[in-house]
C-alpha positions in Angstrom: 119.1 130.3 83.6 117.1 127.6 85.3 117.2 129.5 88.6 116.1 132.6 86.8 113.1 130.8 85.3 112.1 129.4 88.7 112.3 132.9 90.2 110.2 134.3 87.3 107.5 131.7 88.0 107.4 132.5 91.7 107.2 136.3 90.9 104.3 135.6 88.5 102.4 133.4 91.1 103.0 136.1 93.7 101.7 138.8 91.4 98.6 136.9 90.3 97.8 135.9 93.9 97.9 139.5 94.9 94.9 140.0 92.5 92.7 137.6 94.5 90.2 139.7 96.4 89.2 138.9 100.0 86.1 136.7 100.1 82.8 138.5 100.2 80.9 136.8 103.1 77.5 137.9 101.9 75.8 134.9 100.3 73.8 137.3 98.0 77.1 138.2 96.3 77.5 134.7 95.0 76.2 134.3 91.4 73.3 131.9 91.1 74.0 128.7 89.1 75.9 125.5 88.8 79.2 124.9 90.8 81.6 122.0 90.7 83.8 120.9 93.5 87.5 121.8 93.4 89.0 118.5 94.7 92.4 120.2 95.4 90.6 122.4 97.9 88.3 120.0 99.6 88.5 117.5 102.5 86.1 115.0 104.0 87.1 113.9 107.5 85.5 111.3 109.8 85.9 110.9 113.5 84.5 108.3 115.9 85.1 107.4 119.5 87.7 104.7 120.3 88.3 102.8 123.6 85.0 104.1 125.1 86.3 107.7 125.0 90.1 107.3 125.1 90.4 109.1 121.8 88.6 110.2 118.6 89.9 108.0 115.8 90.3 110.0 112.6 90.1 109.0 108.9 89.3 110.7 105.6 88.1 109.9 102.1 90.6 110.9 99.4 88.3 110.4 96.3 85.0 112.2 96.2 83.1 114.6 94.0 80.2 117.0 94.4 77.9 119.3 92.4 76.1 122.3 93.7 73.1 124.2 92.3 73.4 127.4 94.4 70.7 130.0 94.7 71.6 132.2 97.7 68.4 134.3 97.3 66.2 131.2 97.5 68.2 128.6 99.4 65.3 126.1 99.2 66.0 125.9 95.5 69.6 124.9 96.0 70.7 121.3 95.5 73.8 119.4 96.6 74.9 115.9 95.4 78.0 114.1 96.6 79.6 110.8 95.4 82.3 109.2 97.5 84.5 106.3 96.4 84.2 103.9 99.3 87.6 102.3 98.9 89.4 105.7 99.1 89.1 105.6 102.9 92.5 106.7 104.3 93.9 106.5 107.8 97.6 106.7 106.9 97.9 102.9 107.4 97.5 101.2 104.0 96.8 97.7 105.4 94.2 99.0 107.8 92.6 101.1 105.1 92.1 97.9 103.0 90.6 96.1 106.1 88.2 99.0 106.7 87.1 98.9 103.0 86.6 95.1 102.7 85.0 94.4 106.1 81.4 93.5 105.2 79.7 95.0 108.3 81.7 98.2 107.9 82.3 99.7 104.4 82.0 96.6 102.3 83.5 98.5 99.3 83.4 95.5 96.9 79.6 95.2 97.1 79.0 99.0 97.6 81.8 100.9 95.8 80.2 104.3 96.3 78.7 106.3 99.2 76.1 108.9 98.1 74.4 112.0 99.5 71.6 113.8 97.9 70.1 116.9 99.5 66.3 117.1 100.0 66.0 120.4 101.8 68.3 123.4 102.4 67.3 126.2 104.8 69.0 129.3 105.9 69.5 129.6 109.7 71.7 132.8 109.8 73.5 135.4 107.7 76.2 132.8 106.8 74.7 129.5 108.1 72.3 126.9 107.0 71.1 123.3 107.3 71.3 120.8 104.5 69.2 117.8 105.0 69.4 114.9 102.6 69.6 111.2 102.1 72.9 109.4 102.8 73.3 106.0 101.2 76.0 103.8 102.8 76.3 100.0 102.2 73.1 100.3 100.0 71.1 101.6 103.0 69.6 105.0 103.0 68.8 107.3 105.9 68.4 111.1 106.2 71.1 113.2 107.9 71.5 116.9 108.4 74.7 118.9 107.9 75.2 122.3 109.6 76.8 124.5 107.0 78.8 127.7 107.2 79.2 129.8 104.1 82.8 131.2 104.1 82.4 133.6 101.3 82.8 134.1 97.5 85.7 135.5 95.5 87.0 135.6 91.9 90.1 133.5 91.6 92.2 134.3 88.4 94.3 131.1 88.9 91.1 129.0 88.5 89.5 131.4 86.2 86.2 131.7 87.9 84.0 132.6 90.9 84.7 130.4 93.9 82.4 129.8 96.9 83.7 128.2 100.1 81.8 126.2 102.7 82.5 124.3 105.9 80.0 121.7 107.2 79.6 119.4 110.2 77.2 116.5 110.9 76.8 113.3 112.8 75.1 110.0 112.1 74.8 106.5 113.6 76.9 103.9 111.7 74.7 101.2 113.2 71.7 102.5 111.2 73.6 101.6 108.1 74.7 98.1 109.3 78.3 99.3 109.7 78.6 98.1 113.2 81.9 96.2 113.2 83.8 96.2 116.4 81.0 97.9 118.4 81.5 95.4 121.1 85.2 96.3 121.4 84.9 100.0 122.5 84.5 101.5 119.0 81.7 104.1 119.1 78.5 104.3 117.0 78.4 108.0 116.3 80.4 109.2 113.4 81.2 112.9 113.2 81.8 114.4 109.7 83.7 117.6 109.0 83.8 118.9 105.4 85.8 121.8 103.9 84.9 122.6 100.3 85.5 125.2 97.6 83.2 125.2 94.5 84.0 126.8 91.2 81.1 128.2 89.2 80.8 126.5 85.8 
């Protein structure tokens, strides 16, 4: 009986997933309004040079949230805000994660438990592309950065019960500008590359 129930669940999931339409890539098809981040379908990845070019060291933040006011017809009216829990830095090495979080001239999570981004200007640069400029606050220091964003499309997802919009984004910034310059004399680069994948559900 247990195996039959498991089979029935799989069949149900398969049947429902078949109802998900292919994403509509036209931004105009996305309903205007407030969207919340789906953390189960989002990732925030960081890379920076190590060994003066030997490799790109990679990490991620596991705990973050975002809210989007989306107006595809008037992108300048859209707004994005992001809150990242500083101590959620993850490299796959727990002891090293704790060291990254507590180092004062790196993340200093005890004094600055959150990293924030608030958009100030959103412009459309192509049919599915745009630039999001805003203020990044890291270690209590704020500087503007720009994200290059690609709109992946919009679809109704019955499993999540709403309209879902997907985005990919990339950006770079100097960690030294924020006083996060630990180990810069030991071959660790200054430029941090950010890659974001995110799905937002319309509320």
